[in-house]
N, C-alpha and C positions, 0 to 999 in steps of 0.2 A: 469614572472603574481607576481607581490603581494602577499603575504603573505595572505593578507584581502580580497584578490580574487576580486578585483576591481582597481577605481583609478578615481581622477579627470580630467575632460579633454579626457577620455577619449570615442572613439565611444561607444556609446552602443552594446553591444553583440546580437548577434542573439539567441542563444541558451547557457544559463549558466545550466551546468551539477553540482547537488549538490548528490554526495556520503558520507551517513552518513557512521562513522566507532561506531561501540561501541566494543572494544576487537577483531578484526576479521581482522587484519592488512594483513596479507595475503591474505584471499577474496578481501580486495579493490585493493589491487595491483595488482591482476588477472583481476577485472574487468577493472579498469585505464589502463591492458595492451591490454585490449579486442575494450577499448574506443578509445585509443590511433590513429589508425587511422583516426578517425571522428572530431577529433582532429583542430582547424586550429587558430593559435591566432588574437584574435580579433573580431572571428566570432561566435568560438565555444570551451569553456571554459570550467574546470570544477574547483570544489572545495570541500575540501574533509573534513568535519566537524568532529571532533574527540566528540563525546558526551562522554566526560570526565570520558575517561574508566582508567587512572588509573593506566594502567598496562605495560606502554611503551609505548605505541601504538603509539602519537603522536607524540615522539620523533622519532621512527623507520620509522612512513610515513615521518616525514621532513626529514630526511637521504636521504632516496629512492627520495624521491620528487625531491631534491638534482640534483640529478643524472643522472636524468631522462631528455629529452630533452622537457614535457610535457609542454603545457600551464595548469598547472595543482598547486592551490593554498591550503593549510591549515588553517583551524580556531580551536577553540579549543573552546569549552564551558564551563563555568565554575560547570555547575554540571549537571550533565544526567536528564533530564525533559523527553526525552522519542522521540520517531518518530516524532510530530510531531515539537516537540520546536527544534528540530535539524534542521530538514531542512528548517522553517521559519528563523532561526537563518544564514542558509546555503541562502536562496535566499534574506533575508536583505544585506546581503552580495558582492551580485552580481548586475550587473546592464547590464539586459539583456530581448530581445522580449519575452522570455519563457521560463522558467526553466525542466529541463529533471532529475528525482526527482528518484534514481538509489538504490537499496537497495545492500550493498557491498554483498550480494551473488548470483549477475547476473553476466552475460558475452556476450553483446553486438556485435550482429550477425553485418559484414559488411554490409552497407548500412540502417541501423536500423534507424540513426539519422535524414539520409532524410528523408525517408519514414515518420516520424513523422513531421518533420517539415511541409511537403508536403501536407501532410490529414489536420494542422493545418490551412496551409492558403489558401488550397481550399477553406474554406466557414468560412469567419467573425464571425461565431454565434461558430464556433465548436472551445470551450474553453479546453476541457484537452481529448485527445489523447492518448488511452494505447495502446500497442506494444500485435503480438501474445506473450506469456508465451511460455516459450516450456522445455522440458528434454534437458537436452546435447546429445542423442540422437536424436533430434528432434521429438520426442513423444509431442503434444502441451498437455497445464494444461489449466482447466478450466481457464479464467481469466477477465471476462465479466457476469456483475449480474442483476439481478432484487433486488431492495428495499429490504432490513430485515424489514418486518412487522410483528405486532403479525402473525396472519395468519403461516407466513411462520415458527415461534418456535414453534408451532405446528406439522409442518412436519420434523425438523430437528429432534426434542424430541422423537417423535414418533416410525422414523425408518421404518414407514410401508405398505409399496406397495399399497395398500388401500388409505388410507388418501394422498399418493402424489398424487396418481392418478386425487382424485377429488378434491386438491386445488392446481392440476398442474402453475394456474394462478400466484401463491403465490411463487410460487419455486425461491429460491434466484439466484440458479445457472445457467449460460444459454446454453443451448448444445452449442456444439463447432461452429456447422454450421447454427446454428439460423439467421435468418436476422434480430431481432428483435432489435430495439435500446434501447444499453444499461442504468442502471440508474447509473451503475459504476461500476467502472474496476479496478482492482488494482492496490494499488500504490508502488508496487515492483518494476515496472518502470514504469514512467510515463511522459507526456511533458504538463507541464498546461502553458498556455496564459498569459503573464501580466498583462492583464487589464482585464482577471477573476478575477484575485487578487485583485486589486484596487476597482474594484466594488463588490464582492461578502467578501470578507475578508481572509486573512491568514488562513489554516489547524489550528481548534481548539484543543489549545495547553493543554485543557481540557483531551484529551485522551492524557495516557501514550503510550499506541501502540494497535491496533486493531479498525478496523470503524473511523476512520481517513478520511478516502480515501473513504467510504460511503458517511458519512459526508459532504466534502465537493462536491459532484458531487450531492448532493442531495440538495445543497442550491445552484448549481450553476444554474440547471436543472429549480428551481422557480424563476430564475433571467432570463428564457430564452436563455442560455446558451448549448449548447450540446457536449452529452459528446459520442465521440465512439472509436471506435476500431481499427487496421492498422491492417490486415493477414502480410501483406507486410515484414513490421515493426519484427523482430522476434528477441528475448531476452530472455536466459538461464537464466531460474530461479533453484538456486540451494535450491530446501524449503527447513526452518531448520536449515538454517546457520546463520540467525539475533533471529533467537525466536525459544522455546524448548516447544511453544504451540501447535503445529499440533505433535510433536512426545508426548508428554502427552497426547494430546488426543487421538491417536492412541494407547495405550497402557491403554488407559481406568482412567492415574492418574491425579491428581489434576493440573487442571492448578491455573494460578499465577493470584493471585491480581488485576492485573492492570487490565486481560482481561476480567471480571466478573464489574469495576465497570467503562471500556469502554461502556459494551453494557448494564449496568443502566445508561449512561450520551446520550447515542445512542439514545434508547428510550425514553430517557424522554424527552432530543434535539426536538427533530423529531414527537412525536404523543404527548408527554404533560405527564404529571402525570398518567390520566388515562390508556394512552397507555403503559406504563410501566407495570400497572399492569393488563392490556390485556392482555401483552407480555409473564407474568411470567405466569397465569391464564393457560392461551393456551401452553405451553411451560409445564408447568406440569401435563395439561391432557395428550399431549404427553409421555411426561413421562411415568408412570401410566401405559398407553396402551406399551408401552416398555417393564413393568417389567409383567404385564400379558403375553405381545408373551416370555417374556423367562421363564418363569414359563411354560409353555406351550411347550420349550425344544429352542426356538426359539433362536437366537445369544444375548451375551451379547453385549449391545453397551452402556453403560453408563460408563460417566465418575464420579469418586470418589468425594466425598461431592458436588455435581454440585446442587441438590435441593437448600441446605441451601445457598452456594456462589451463586447461581442469585437469591434468593428472598433476600441476602445479610444479615441473621441473620447465 
């Protein structure tokens, strides 16, 4: 396979797999090892995008890939412009009917790619298919969701069960056994139809990381495309392998600035400037309720500097 991933005169691939690397070469190789049985030259091929790691990752991966029989190429981004930009580079470098985006901290279970393709091909209006994400022991992870809305900000900030029950239809996470169609699925692993990207547009590169998956799915939904989850396709997600956000959140530490920039862009682009204001006001109300709960002896669930970071001050 050519280093750039494609080639003139080649038949279009059925699936082009994009694996994004930023200083995680060992994870990338483990991911590709799990994916290898699904790869077939000319039909299912992969491309690693090194997102300007500048730590020797690209050189190490190039050497390792040269030793393997896999149909896997490598491209290097000139600069690290984030998750959306890196995946868009990979998509542009491949000629395929559909694109499977994989985080480097994923492991593909046997048959997952074929099951995702089958779900995509079963309905021409299905444009995005997410697998069942799970832990290494098989325990499922929540990976299908309702849309983030201003009301969902009140739920998440308050962490109060009475608020959650009252606004249950705005809860972002869908229960594992829910039959409700998701508004979006996690892009830790996702299959996207080429036609959808041609019609709706690529991932929005104004997101450095976070919210770009929800954004694309919602844009697709407004154009009549279906977003589905295929639980028979299973992919292990080693959460936290590519981003510190979940770890920092759990510890109550300050999240990176790019998380809040993405949040602001999402609410502004999806709901307009008044929607962003509503999201911030409702989040602040929920945050205030959480402080009252904490003062009454409840658990601490705040993140350092979150009030100022959400408002961008």
